[in-house]
C-alpha positions in Angstrom: 103.6 122.0 65.4 101.0 119.9 67.6 101.8 116.9 69.6 99.8 113.8 68.9 96.9 113.5 71.8 98.0 109.6 72.0 101.5 111.2 74.0 101.4 112.9 77.4 102.1 116.1 78.0 103.3 116.1 81.5 107.2 115.4 80.9 107.5 113.8 84.2 105.6 110.8 82.2 108.4 110.2 79.8 108.5 106.3 80.7 104.7 106.1 79.7 104.9 108.5 76.4 107.8 106.3 74.9 105.6 103.3 76.0 102.1 104.6 74.3 104.3 106.0 71.2 105.3 102.7 70.7 101.2 101.3 71.1 100.2 104.4 68.8 102.8 103.4 65.9 101.6 99.7 66.0 98.1 100.9 65.7 98.5 103.3 62.6 100.3 100.5 61.3 97.8 98.0 61.5 94.3 99.3 61.3 92.6 96.3 62.8 94.5 97.1 66.2 92.9 100.2 66.4 89.5 99.4 67.5 91.1 97.3 70.8 91.0 99.3 74.2 94.6 101.3 75.4 94.8 101.5 79.5 97.2 103.7 79.7 98.1 105.1 83.4 98.2 108.6 84.4 95.7 109.7 81.3 94.5 113.5 81.9 91.0 115.0 81.1 90.4 117.7 78.3 87.8 119.4 76.6 87.6 119.6 73.5 88.1 123.5 72.6 88.0 122.8 68.7 88.5 120.4 65.6 90.3 120.7 62.7 91.0 118.7 59.4 93.9 118.8 57.3 95.3 116.7 54.6 94.4 115.6 50.7 90.4 115.2 50.9 87.5 116.2 49.0 85.3 115.8 52.2 84.6 119.0 54.1 85.7 119.4 57.3 82.1 118.9 58.6 81.5 115.6 57.1 85.0 114.1 58.7 84.4 115.4 61.8 81.0 113.4 61.7 82.3 110.6 61.1 85.1 110.2 63.9 82.1 110.9 66.5 84.4 113.5 68.3 82.2 116.9 69.0 83.4 120.2 70.5 82.4 120.7 73.9 82.9 116.8 74.9 85.5 115.4 77.6 87.8 113.4 76.7 90.9 111.5 78.1 94.0 111.9 76.5 95.2 108.8 75.7 91.9 107.1 75.8 89.3 105.2 74.3 87.4 107.7 72.5 90.5 109.5 70.9 91.4 105.5 69.4 87.2 104.6 68.7 87.7 108.0 66.4 90.6 106.7 64.4 88.5 103.4 64.2 85.7 104.3 63.0 87.4 106.9 60.4 89.3 103.7 58.7 86.4 101.6 58.8 84.6 104.5 56.6 86.5 102.7 53.5 87.2 106.7 52.7 90.3 107.7 53.8 94.3 106.5 54.5 96.9 107.7 56.9 94.8 109.1 59.6 96.4 110.6 62.4 95.0 112.7 65.4 97.0 115.2 66.8 97.0 117.6 70.1 97.9 121.1 68.7 97.3 122.8 71.5 96.2 123.3 75.5 94.6 126.5 77.2 93.6 127.2 80.0 94.7 123.9 81.6 92.1 121.3 79.8 91.0 123.5 76.7 92.3 120.5 73.7 92.7 121.8 70.2 92.9 119.0 68.1 93.7 118.2 64.6 92.6 115.4 62.1 95.1 114.2 59.7 94.3 112.0 56.9 94.3 111.6 52.9 91.2 110.3 51.1 91.6 106.3 49.4 92.2 106.8 46.0 88.6 105.7 43.8 89.6 103.1 41.1 89.7 104.9 37.3 90.1 102.3 35.2 91.6 98.6 34.8 93.4 96.7 32.5 93.2 92.9 32.8 95.8 91.0 31.2 96.6 87.2 30.6 92.5 86.0 29.9 90.5 86.5 27.3 88.7 89.9 26.1 85.1 88.0 27.0 86.4 87.1 30.5 87.6 90.4 31.8 84.2 91.9 32.5 83.0 88.5 33.9 86.2 89.5 36.4 85.4 93.1 36.9 81.8 92.2 37.8 82.6 89.4 40.5 85.4 91.4 41.9 83.1 94.8 41.9 86.3 96.8 40.5 83.6 99.2 39.1 85.3 102.9 38.1 84.5 105.2 41.1 85.1 102.3 44.0 87.5 103.2 46.9 90.8 101.4 46.1 91.6 99.2 49.8 94.3 96.8 50.7 91.6 94.6 51.4 89.9 95.1 47.7 93.3 94.1 46.3 94.0 91.3 48.7 90.3 89.9 48.1 90.5 90.3 44.2 94.0 88.4 44.0 92.8 85.9 46.0 89.3 85.0 45.0 91.2 84.9 41.2 93.4 82.3 42.6 91.3 80.4 43.9 88.7 80.4 41.4 91.6 79.2 38.5 92.6 76.9 41.6 89.1 75.5 41.3 89.6 75.0 37.4 92.5 73.0 37.7 95.0 75.7 37.3 97.4 74.5 40.5 100.2 77.0 39.8 98.2 80.2 38.7 99.7 83.7 39.9 98.2 87.1 40.0 99.7 90.5 40.7 97.8 93.7 41.3 99.5 97.0 40.9 98.0 100.2 41.3 99.0 103.2 39.4 98.2 106.8 40.4 96.5 109.2 37.8 98.1 112.5 37.7 95.9 115.4 36.0 93.8 118.2 36.5 91.0 116.9 38.7 91.4 117.4 42.4 90.2 113.7 43.6 92.9 110.8 44.7 92.6 108.3 41.6 94.5 105.4 40.1 94.5 102.8 37.4 94.6 98.8 38.1 96.6 96.3 36.3 95.8 92.8 37.2 98.0 90.5 35.5 96.6 87.0 35.2 99.1 84.1 34.6 96.7 80.6 34.7 100.1 78.5 34.0 99.1 74.9 32.7 96.0 72.7 34.3 97.5 70.6 36.6 97.0 66.7 36.1 97.6 63.8 38.3 100.1 61.8 36.9 100.0 59.3 39.9 98.2 58.0 42.7 99.9 55.8 44.7 98.3 54.3 48.0 100.6 52.2 50.6 99.2 50.6 53.5 95.9 49.0 51.5 95.4 45.3 51.7 91.6 44.7 51.9 91.3 46.7 48.7 93.8 47.2 45.7 95.1 50.4 44.1 92.3 50.1 41.8 89.4 50.0 43.9 90.7 53.2 46.1 90.8 55.2 42.8 87.4 54.6 41.8 86.1 55.7 45.0 87.5 59.1 44.2 85.2 60.2 42.5 86.8 63.6 41.1 90.4 63.2 41.4 91.6 60.8 39.0 94.9 59.5 37.8 95.9 60.2 33.9 94.6 58.0 31.5 93.9 58.3 27.7 91.3 55.9 27.3 89.0 57.4 30.0 86.8 60.5 28.1 84.1 61.0 30.8 86.4 62.5 33.2 89.4 64.4 32.8 92.4 64.3 35.2 92.7 67.4 37.0 94.0 68.5 40.2 91.5 70.6 42.3 92.3 70.8 46.0 89.0 70.7 47.5 87.5 68.1 45.0 91.1 65.8 46.4 89.7 66.4 50.2 86.7 65.3 49.1 87.9 62.3 47.7 89.9 61.5 51.2 86.9 61.2 52.6 85.3 58.9 50.0 88.0 56.7 50.5 87.5 56.2 53.8 83.9 55.7 52.8 84.6 53.5 51.3 86.1 51.0 53.9 83.4 52.2 56.4 81.2 50.8 53.8 83.2 47.7 54.1 83.1 47.3 58.2 86.2 48.9 58.5 85.1 51.1 60.9 88.7 52.4 62.3 90.5 52.8 58.7 92.0 56.6 58.8 94.3 58.6 56.4 97.7 58.9 57.9 99.6 60.8 55.7 99.1 62.0 52.3 101.2 64.1 50.1 101.5 66.1 46.6 104.4 66.0 45.0 105.3 68.6 42.0 106.2 66.3 39.3 106.5 69.4 37.0 104.6 72.2 36.0 101.8 70.2 34.3 101.8 67.1 36.7 101.5 66.0 40.4 102.0 63.1 41.8 99.9 62.0 44.9 100.8 59.7 47.7 98.3 58.2 50.4 99.2 56.1 53.1 96.3 54.4 54.7 95.5 52.3 58.2 92.9 50.3 57.5 92.1 49.0 61.2 89.9 45.8 61.9 86.7 44.4 60.5 83.6 45.1 62.6 80.3 44.0 62.8 77.1 45.3 63.9 76.1 44.1 67.4 72.8 44.9 69.4 70.9 48.1 68.4 68.3 49.8 70.7 66.4 52.7 70.9 66.1 55.5 73.6 63.8 58.2 73.8 60.9 57.1 71.2 57.4 57.3 72.2 56.1 58.0 69.0 57.1 55.2 66.9 57.6 51.7 68.5 61.0 50.0 68.4 59.9 47.6 66.0 58.5 50.6 63.4 62.4 52.0 63.8 64.0 48.7 63.1 61.8 48.7 60.0 63.1 51.8 58.5 66.8 51.5 60.2 67.1 48.0 58.1 70.0 47.2 60.1 70.7 43.5 61.9 72.8 42.3 65.0 75.5 40.1 62.5 75.3 42.4 59.7 79.0 43.7 58.3 79.3 47.2 59.8 78.5 50.4 57.3 79.3 53.6 59.2 78.0 55.4 55.8 75.0 53.2 55.5 74.2 54.0 58.8 74.5 57.9 58.2 72.3 57.6 55.7 69.6 55.3 57.3 69.4 57.8 60.5 69.7 61.3 57.9 70.4 60.8 54.2 71.2 64.0 53.4 72.1 62.9 49.7 67.8 62.7 49.2 65.4 65.1 50.5 62.5 62.3 50.7 64.7 59.5 51.6 63.5 56.6 53.5 65.5 57.3 56.7 64.2 57.8 60.4 64.7 61.7 60.4 62.4 62.2 57.5 59.8 59.4 59.6 59.7 62.0 62.2 59.9 65.4 60.2 57.1 63.8 58.3 54.9 63.8 61.1 55.3 67.1 62.3 59.0 66.7 64.4 60.6 69.1 63.1 63.3 69.7 66.4 63.5 66.1 66.8 67.8 64.8 67.0 68.6 61.2 66.3 72.0 60.4 67.3 73.4 57.0 67.3 75.7 56.3 70.1 78.4 53.2 70.0 78.1 52.2 73.6 80.5 49.0 73.0 82.8 47.9 70.6 84.4 44.5 72.1 85.3 42.0 69.8 85.1 43.9 67.3 81.1 44.3 67.6 79.3 47.7 67.4 76.8 48.2 69.8 74.6 51.0 69.5 71.8 52.9 71.4 69.7 55.6 68.9 68.9 58.2 71.0 66.3 60.2 70.2 65.1 63.3 71.3 61.7 64.0 69.7 60.8 67.6 71.0 57.0 68.6 70.1 55.0 68.6 67.2 55.3 71.5 65.0 52.7 73.6 63.8 53.3 76.2 60.8 52.0 79.9 61.8 52.6 82.1 59.2 53.7 81.1 55.5 54.8 84.2 53.4 56.1 84.2 49.2 58.9 86.8 48.4 60.1 87.2 45.2 56.9 87.1 42.8 56.8 90.5 41.1 54.4 89.7 38.2 52.8 86.3 39.6 50.1 87.3 41.6 49.9 85.6 45.4 46.8 83.5 45.4 48.4 81.8 41.9 50.9 80.8 44.1 49.2 80.3 47.3 46.5 77.4 45.5 50.0 75.8 44.8 51.1 75.3 48.2 51.1 72.0 50.0 51.7 73.4 53.5 49.0 75.9 55.4 49.0 78.1 58.3 48.1 76.0 61.0 48.9 72.7 59.8 51.1 70.5 61.1 54.7 70.3 59.7 55.8 67.6 56.7 59.0 67.8 55.3 57.1 65.9 52.6 54.6 68.8 51.8 57.7 71.4 51.9 59.5 69.2 49.2 56.1 69.1 47.5 55.6 72.2 47.5 59.0 73.3 46.1 57.9 70.9 43.0 54.9 72.4 41.8 56.4 75.8 42.2 58.5 74.5 39.6 56.3 72.7 37.4 54.4 76.3 37.3 56.9 77.6 34.6 56.5 80.8 35.9 59.7 80.4 38.4 63.5 79.5 38.0 63.3 76.2 39.7 67.3 76.3 40.5 66.3 79.3 42.5 63.3 78.1 44.5 64.1 78.5 48.2 62.5 77.5 51.7 63.7 79.8 54.5 62.5 78.9 58.1 61.8 81.8 60.4 60.9 82.2 64.1 61.6 78.1 65.3 60.0 78.5 68.7 60.7 74.4 70.4 58.5 75.1 73.2 55.6 76.5 71.9 55.8 74.1 68.9 55.6 77.0 65.8 57.5 78.2 63.0 57.2 80.6 60.1 57.8 79.2 56.7 59.0 81.7 53.7 59.3 80.7 50.0 61.7 82.9 47.8 61.1 82.4 43.5 62.4 84.2 40.9 60.4 85.1 38.4 61.2 84.2 35.1 60.0 85.0 31.5 57.1 83.0 30.7 56.0 84.6 27.6 57.1 83.5 23.8 57.5 85.0 20.5 57.6 82.4 17.3 58.4 84.4 14.1 59.2 83.0 10.8 59.5 83.2 7.1 60.8 81.4 4.4 59.9 79.5 0.7 58.4 77.0 0.2 55.6 75.1 -1.7 56.1 77.9 -4.6 56.2 81.1 -2.6 56.9 82.9 1.1 55.5 81.2 4.4 55.2 83.6 7.0 54.6 82.3 10.7 53.8 84.6 13.9 53.1 82.7 17.1 52.4 84.6 20.5 52.4 82.7 23.3 51.5 84.3 26.8 52.1 81.7 30.2 51.0 83.8 32.7 48.4 85.7 31.0 45.7 87.4 33.1 42.2 87.7 31.1 40.6 89.7 34.0 42.7 92.7 33.1 42.7 92.8 29.6 40.2 96.1 29.7 42.8 97.6 32.4 45.3 99.8 30.0 47.6 99.6 32.8 48.4 96.1 32.9 49.6 95.8 29.6 53.6 95.2 30.3 53.3 94.4 27.6 50.3 91.9 28.3 47.8 91.7 31.1 49.9 89.3 33.3 50.2 87.2 36.8 47.2 85.3 36.8 48.7 82.2 35.5 46.5 81.6 32.5 47.7 80.8 29.0 46.6 82.4 25.9 48.0 81.1 22.6 47.7 82.9 19.0 49.5 81.5 15.9 48.8 82.8 12.2 50.9 81.3 9.0 49.8 82.1 5.5 51.5 81.7 2.3 49.9 82.6 -1.3 48.2 78.8 -1.2 46.9 78.1 2.8 46.4 79.9 5.0 45.6 78.6 8.8 44.6 80.5 12.2 44.2 79.3 15.8 43.5 80.9 18.9 43.3 79.3 22.6 43.1 79.8 25.8 43.7 77.4 29.4 42.4 78.3 32.7 44.3 76.0 35.2 41.9 77.0 38.2 38.4 77.3 37.0 36.3 79.2 39.7 39.5 79.9 41.7 38.6 77.1 44.0 39.5 73.7 43.0 42.2 72.4 40.3 40.3 72.2 37.5 41.4 73.4 34.5 39.2 74.5 31.5 40.6 74.9 27.9 39.3 76.0 24.7 40.5 76.2 21.2 39.5 77.4 17.8 41.5 77.1 14.4 40.9 77.9 10.9 42.7 76.7 8.0 41.9 77.0 3.9 43.8 75.4 1.4 43.8 76.7 -2.5 43.9 74.6 -5.4 47.2 75.3 -7.7 46.3 76.6 -11.2 48.9 74.6 -13.6 48.4 77.3 -16.2 49.4 80.4 -14.3 51.4 78.6 -10.9 49.1 80.7 -9.1 46.5 79.9 -6.4 42.8 79.2 -8.2 40.9 80.9 -5.2 37.8 79.6 -6.4 38.6 76.1 -5.3 39.5 75.5 -1.6 39.6 72.9 1.0 38.6 74.5 4.5 38.4 73.0 8.2 37.3 74.4 11.0 37.8 73.0 14.3 36.9 73.8 18.2 38.0 71.8 21.3 36.4 72.4 24.5 38.4 70.5 27.5 38.3 70.3 31.0 40.9 68.5 33.6 41.0 67.8 36.6 43.8 66.7 39.6 42.4 63.6 41.4 43.7 62.3 44.8 43.4 58.3 44.3 45.7 56.4 43.4 47.7 59.6 44.5 47.7 63.4 43.7 50.3 63.0 41.2 47.4 61.8 38.7 44.6 63.9 37.0 42.0 63.0 34.1 41.2 65.0 31.6 38.2 65.5 29.1 37.8 67.1 25.4 35.3 67.7 23.3 36.3 68.1 19.4 34.5 69.3 16.5 36.2 69.2 12.9 34.2 70.0 9.5 35.8 69.9 6.5 34.7 71.5 3.3 35.6 71.1 -0.3 34.7 73.3 -2.8 35.7 72.0 -6.1 38.7 70.8 -4.5 40.3 67.4 -5.2 42.7 66.0 -2.4 43.7 62.1 -2.2 42.0 62.3 1.0 38.5 62.3 -0.4 37.6 60.9 -3.8 34.7 63.4 -4.2 35.5 67.2 -5.4 32.7 69.0 -3.6 31.0 67.8 -0.2 31.9 67.8 3.6 32.9 65.8 6.6 32.4 65.8 10.2 34.6 64.9 13.2 33.1 65.0 16.4 35.2 63.3 18.9 35.2 62.9 22.9 38.6 62.2 24.5 39.2 60.7 28.0 43.0 60.8 29.4 44.6 59.4 32.6 48.1 60.8 33.1 50.2 60.9 36.2 53.3 63.4 36.5 55.6 63.1 39.5 59.0 64.5 37.8 61.1 67.0 39.7 61.8 70.0 39.9 62.6 71.7 36.7 60.0 71.4 34.0 63.0 71.6 30.9 65.6 69.6 33.1 63.6 67.2 35.5 66.2 65.1 37.6 63.4 62.4 38.7 60.4 60.8 38.5 58.1 59.7 35.9 55.5 60.8 33.1 52.8 58.1 31.6 49.5 59.3 29.8 46.9 57.0 28.7 44.3 58.3 26.1 41.2 56.9 24.7 39.7 59.2 21.5 36.5 57.8 20.3 33.8 59.0 18.1 30.1 58.1 18.0 29.6 54.8 16.0 27.2 56.2 13.7 27.3 53.0 11.9 25.4 50.9 14.8 22.4 53.5 14.3 22.0 55.1 11.1 20.9 52.2 8.7 23.5 52.4 5.7 24.3 49.1 4.8 28.2 49.7 4.8 29.0 45.9 3.2 26.7 46.7 0.6 28.3 50.0 0.0 32.2 48.5 0.4 30.8 45.7 -2.3 29.5 48.5 -4.8 33.2 50.2 -4.2 35.2 47.4 -5.1 33.1 46.3 -8.1 33.2 49.9 -9.2 37.1 50.2 -8.4 37.5 47.2 -10.8 35.5 48.9 -13.4 37.2 51.9 -13.6 40.5 50.0 -13.6 39.6 48.1 -16.7 40.3 50.8 -19.7 38.6 48.7 -22.0 35.3 49.8 -20.4 33.7 52.9 -22.3 35.3 56.2 -20.8 31.7 57.6 -20.3 30.7 54.4 -18.2 34.2 54.8 -16.1 33.5 58.6 -15.3 29.7 57.4 -14.2 31.5 55.2 -11.9 34.3 57.2 -10.1 30.7 59.8 -9.5 29.5 56.8 -8.2 32.3 56.1 -5.9 32.4 59.8 -5.1 28.9 59.7 -3.6 29.8 56.7 -1.8 32.9 57.9 -0.3 30.8 61.3 0.7 28.3 58.9 2.8 31.3 56.7 4.4 32.8 60.1 5.7 29.8 62.1 6.2 30.7 61.8 9.9 33.9 60.2 10.7 33.9 57.2 13.2 37.0 55.4 14.7 38.5 55.2 18.1 42.4 55.6 19.1 44.4 54.6 21.8 47.6 56.2 23.2 50.3 55.7 25.7 53.8 56.9 26.6 55.6 56.6 29.9 58.9 58.8 30.1 61.3 58.1 33.7 63.9 60.3 34.8 67.1 59.0 37.1 69.8 60.9 38.0 72.7 58.4 38.0 75.1 61.2 39.2 74.6 64.5 40.0 73.0 66.1 37.2 73.7 63.1 34.9 70.1 61.7 33.7 69.2 58.7 32.3 65.4 58.8 30.3 64.2 55.8 29.0 60.6 56.3 27.5 58.1 54.3 25.7 55.5 55.4 23.2 52.4 52.7 21.5 49.5 54.3 19.4 46.6 52.0 17.5 43.6 53.9 15.3 40.9 51.2 14.8 37.7 51.1 13.3 34.0 49.8 14.8 32.6 48.8 12.0 35.2 47.1 9.3 33.0 47.3 6.5 33.5 50.8 7.4 36.8 50.7 7.6 39.6 52.7 8.9 39.5 56.6 8.1 42.1 58.1 6.3 42.4 60.8 8.8 44.1 60.9 12.5 46.8 58.1 11.3 50.4 58.1 13.0 53.8 59.4 10.8 56.9 58.3 11.9 60.5 59.5 11.3 62.8 62.6 11.6 62.0 66.1 14.2 58.4 65.2 15.0 57.6 69.0 14.1 54.0 69.1 13.1 54.0 71.2 9.4 51.3 72.2 7.9 48.8 69.3 7.6 44.7 69.0 7.0 44.5 65.3 8.0 45.0 65.3 11.5 47.8 63.5 11.3 50.2 62.8 14.5 54.0 63.4 13.7 55.9 61.0 15.8 59.7 61.9 15.8 62.9 59.2 14.9 65.8 60.7 14.9 68.1 59.6 12.8 65.7 59.1 9.5 63.8 61.8 7.2 60.6 63.5 8.0 57.5 61.2 8.1 59.5 58.5 5.9 59.0 55.6 8.1 55.6 53.9 6.5 53.8 50.7 6.7 54.3 48.1 3.5 51.4 47.3 1.3 50.6 43.8 0.5 52.8 44.1 -2.2 55.9 45.1 0.0 55.9 48.8 -1.4 55.9 51.5 1.0 52.4 53.2 1.5 52.1 57.3 2.3 49.1 57.4 4.1 51.0 56.6 7.4 49.9 54.0 10.0 47.0 52.8 12.0 49.8 50.9 14.8 53.1 52.4 15.8 55.9 51.7 18.7 59.0 53.8 19.9 61.3 52.8 22.4 64.0 55.7 23.5 67.0 56.0 25.8 68.3 59.2 26.5 72.1 60.4 28.6 71.8 64.1 29.5 74.5 66.7 31.5 73.8 70.2 31.6 75.8 73.1 30.7 74.2 75.6 32.3 70.6 75.8 33.9 70.9 80.0 34.6 67.7 81.7 34.8 68.4 83.4 31.2 68.9 80.2 29.4 69.0 76.3 30.2 71.3 74.0 28.0 71.8 70.5 28.2 73.8 67.9 26.2 72.5 64.5 25.2 73.2 61.3 23.5 70.4 59.0 22.5 69.6 55.5 21.2 65.8 54.9 19.8 63.8 52.4 17.3 60.3 52.9 15.7 57.9 50.8 13.8 54.3 51.3 12.1 52.0 48.9 10.4 48.3 49.0 9.1 47.1 45.6 10.6 48.0 43.7 13.9 48.6 40.5 11.7 52.1 41.8 10.7 52.4 43.7 14.0 55.9 42.9 15.2 56.5 45.5 18.1 60.8 45.1 17.8 61.0 44.8 14.1 62.5 48.5 14.6 63.9 51.6 12.6 66.7 52.1 15.0 69.3 54.9 15.4 71.8 57.1 17.8 73.1 59.9 18.0 74.0 63.5 20.0 72.1 66.1 20.2 72.0 69.7 22.2 68.8 71.6 23.8 68.5 75.3 24.9 65.6 76.6 26.5 65.5 80.7 26.5 62.3 82.4 28.2 61.4 84.3 25.3 61.7 81.6 22.7 60.8 78.2 24.1 63.2 75.0 23.6 65.4 75.4 20.9 68.1 72.1 19.3 69.8 70.8 17.2 70.2 66.5 16.5 72.7 64.3 14.9 70.9 60.7 14.6 72.4 58.4 12.4 70.1 55.4 11.0 71.3 52.2 11.3 68.4 51.0 8.9 66.8 51.4 5.2 63.7 53.3 5.1 61.1 51.1 3.8 61.3 50.9 -0.1 65.1 51.5 0.1 68.2 48.8 0.6 70.8 51.8 2.3 70.5 52.6 5.9 69.5 55.9 6.1 73.1 57.4 7.8 73.4 60.5 9.3 70.5 63.0 9.4 70.3 66.8 10.9 67.3 67.5 12.7 66.4 71.1 14.0 64.0 70.9 16.7 62.0 73.8 17.9 59.4 73.7 21.2 58.8 69.9 21.5 60.6 67.1 23.9 61.5 63.7 22.7 
């Protein structure tokens, strides 16, 4: 047998040989020590004559020698650094185990014959996991990379075990245990393989039975417990925050307790000791001993190093005066509030003026008499300009679509607010996962005043498919809808761009078809958000056509010779404004609708043959500064006010509408009197139809709408959303009257089902669809909708997941609404009230889906009992 090369050959160096043998044994038993340099006296230089490999391995001899870094003909010292490095390289390859290098022979005095002895690390064959649900096993395998064929090392076993234990501890399983064993696979395959068995015992969730404070006199135990936001003592009354012990959360809460003191002047407060006592398998008790210290106040505050801003300007932002009670947490936030990226603090003040590398440090220069004198020491640095601005991750969306939304440009002065605004605008596009949009600052050069900025995005599906089928209205109703929100019109003739449709230019294309044996409706819309590609001027157009057939009561089938057709076209322009600020936008739309009746009688018109036209102009002003995720905003507001008007035809067409009104009223009375001859009554009905044809030849109205939504983050991701809505439909000429079109129908889920009268459906959960109707002069509900409505809503939301594949959040709500036909009776607070819970699911391919359970506290008009529980299915719209 050959000797190990780390043993000296010369017998006269026996003492050194024994010492080195001990060192070698330590090296082979602790692989991390192999890389350390060994210094052994009297090593001898050899030339490698030959290297051979021995052991159970599937790798070729040449591959292993290459891994070692040793070469034939190379001079090496034995013992020496190159041998140690060779063992280290083989070990770090994570391919081999039991690595040894022997000196087999020495010829001609210095010709060394080496042998590398090792075995392959085993490959993982299969994994068996016990103690968890089947649905969790695949996730464990993926997160720990326990894939078939991976090399099984001690490091893999240790890191997997620690990861699982820490994961369960984070979920409150403080006593969780994990055991990982490997079993050698015995078969004919000439490769070392093992099966892995992972045994998981989560145990019970550990709750906090007691939290006991000692040393506290300023604050009661209950106030200090309230400061601990995540670690809560067991209390069966509390439902919004369950008690469980998680070590990381507990450490944060200890800091929160000290912050409570610092916020109230006790600068020197500290936790002297804390303890965790195991009560039983399911409970622990926490003991915290506090040293409160004395009360401090702020003294003189001076600024040093500031040249860009004066002391007075900085004091207005700091907002701390001499004599104020000391508040270390507030001081920190006024210097740099890391919890809010757009906070009013001194750091943002500098960074929004280009001073990216500025530093602001408050230094206590005196604490005499419990009065803290501060120096705010400022190092301003040079103003920083952007050098390169780049985008990564946009695999579908073209660069130009992203670059035109950026508020940062090469050569532009750095402003933190512009970076934040850019992230918001990229989120609002709806093409990227808002939770994964990031910024990477590169190549900072403080002396030159330049920096590079890289935005990273993750594409998410932006196209949606609607496919529905069901029975209603006497037959099968089918719906097919396609919405492409990142369309590319210019590539529509490029067959290579169909994946499955041309995408990437940020345009929107929507197609929808709904049909049954009694009606058909088709619609098409297209939107270009940057018409011409130079400025944010949005162009939109849409076309729709609907055809309703009359019902033949004799056959139960549609009578296609009698129809009601509606054709509509809309052209729109919208532009972002810079005044009052650049969150505002103004929109214009021109809409034309043509109603054509062919021997078709409907409640909208008294005539069965004829037509009506609706040519209207809509102007809208909106402001949207919600952030960042358009599906789940956590802050900001969104308001819209619009006016839809027609031309006042009655002022110029010379028709005496008062005379027509009086004549129509007389004819109504005549028709209602059954004592009049039937033939005369029929003639009167025909005359009424002629009058109404004249009244509705061109529809005349104006319509005002207003809506505002606010979003406030009460706690992390817990969002409160108050909303207010109002709408009014009026007439220029009271003799002509308010049209039966464009009215407001309140109640239910708010989904716009198939209608021909241009009605607006307003959601009011807890009540049946479109059930909240105005009352007539006799106190009976009408069925024609209202001309006035208002609605108040309060919604509390919390996310379950905001992942790229699906965003899910739960909600609770309170809301109320009412509708009227006349301002004389209007009472905005005589509401139909409701409350309930719901859930929303957004998936890129299907849009927003949800379900709400609402309880109506009041009766619908015309009934006496409360509406009570109603279930609402939500498709595609927000409330």
